[in-house]
N, C-alpha and C positions, 0 to 999 in steps of 0.2 A: 168493603162491606163484610161484616161478620156473618158467616154462614152457619155458625154453631146454633143448635136449637136453644130456645129461650127456656130458662129455668124459672121456677115460681116459688115465692115465699108468701105465706099468709100470716098476718100479724094483726094485733089490735091497733097499734099506732106505728106509723113510720115517720121518723124524724130525719130530715135532710139537712145535714150540717152539724159538725161536732164542735162548734165553738161554745162559748159560755152559755148562750141561750139553749142550744141543742142539748148540751150535757145536762143542764138544769131540768129541762122538760122531760128528757128521757129517763133520768134517774127518778124523778118525782113520780112519773106515771108508772114505772116498773114497781116502785115501792107500794103503789096503790093496787098492785095485783094484775096489771095489764101486761100483755106480751108486747114488748117494744123492740123495734129494729131501728138502729141509728145508722145512717149512711154518711160516710165521710170520703171526700175525694182524695185526701192525702193518706199517708200511712200512720197518722196519729191525729188525735183530737187537739183542739186548742184554738183554731181560727186565728184571729189577729193577735191573741195573747201569746201564741206560740210561733206560728209561721210568720206573723207580722212583727214579732218581737216588741209588742206594745209595752211590756214590762211593768204596767201598773194596774192595780185594782182600784177603781174610782167609784164614787157614788155611794159609799157606805156611811159617810159622816155628814152632819149638819153643816151648812154653809154659814159663815158669820163674818161680819166686818171687823171683829175684834181680833187682833193678832195675839192678845194675851189669853184668848180662850183655849181650853183643852179640847181635843177631839171628842165629839159626842156622837156615837154610832146611832143611826136611825133606821138602818136597813138590816133586817135579820133573815130568817127563813133559810132557804137553800144557799143564798149568797154567804151568809154568816157561817154556815156549816163548811162550805168550800174554803173560805178564808181560814177557818180554824184547822182544817185538814192540811192546807198549804203550810201554815205556821208550824204545825206539829212535825212536818217533814223538814223543817229548816229552810223553807223556800220563800219566806216572806219577811220583809222588814216591818217594824212598827210603823204607826201613822206618821207621815211627814207632811209639813205644810205644803199646800198646793193651791195657789190663788186664795179664794175665800173658804176653802175647805181643806181636806186632808186626803192623802192617797197612800197606798202601800205598794212597794216595789216587790215584784215576784221574780223568781227564777223560772224561765220558760220550760226547762226540762222537768222541773218538779211540778209545774202546773200540769203538764201532760201526764206525768205519772199519777198525780192526784186524780185527775179526771178518769184515767184508765181504771184506777182502783175503785172509784165510786160506781162507774158503769158496770164493772165486773161483779162487784158485790151486790148490786141491785138486780143482776140477771139480764141486763140489756144485751141483745145480740147486736154486735157492731160489725158493719161491713166496710172495710177500708179499701182504698184505691178504687172507688166506685164513682162514676159520673152519671148524674141524672140526665137522661136523653129525652124524656118525655113524661107526660102525665097520663095516667089511666083514668078515663072518664066514662061515666054512664050518662049519655046524653050531653047536654050543655051545662047542666047544673051540679052534678055530683062527681066529686073526685074520689076515685077508688084506689089510689096508690100511685106509684111511680115506675117508670121503665129505667133501667140502669144498664150501663156497660161496665163490666168488671173484667179483671184479668182472667177469670174463669169463663167468661162469656156473657151474653146478654141475660138479664134477670128482671123479672117483674116482681115487685113487692106490692101485694094487695093488702089494704088496711081499711078499717072503719074510719080512721082519722089519719089525715096526712098533714104534717107540720113542716113548713119551710122555715128552717132556722138558719 
């Protein structure tokens, strides 16, 4: 049992998980002027793309039965920005055929560095090496944040919005 006193952080949004979805929502919300805290259990962001070594960025291109077709990108927004940032760092191949669609192969280390840079530039507070141990609730209906265990001790992160990514 950890007998250290609990610390507390207040923020607008707490995001648990620094994979692709967590990075996207954290950066987007911070750019909208909200105070965002992202909590990640490892010492880096990336989820399956980095720790799982998935190696590919999928879902950006239209599916087709024609093998003669060229890739036609249909997903843009933050995903497109992230892909462009990966590409600019030399961490991404061009589109490669994959079933009925196309994929792009990425370097996991450059994925992590790209995510770190976007989070930093947006002003997101990132807490690494943190495990969610519970949810802070007001009654049975309202989530008010999360309880964490960190290397520095137990920590409560209180937020108007809690996102499990």
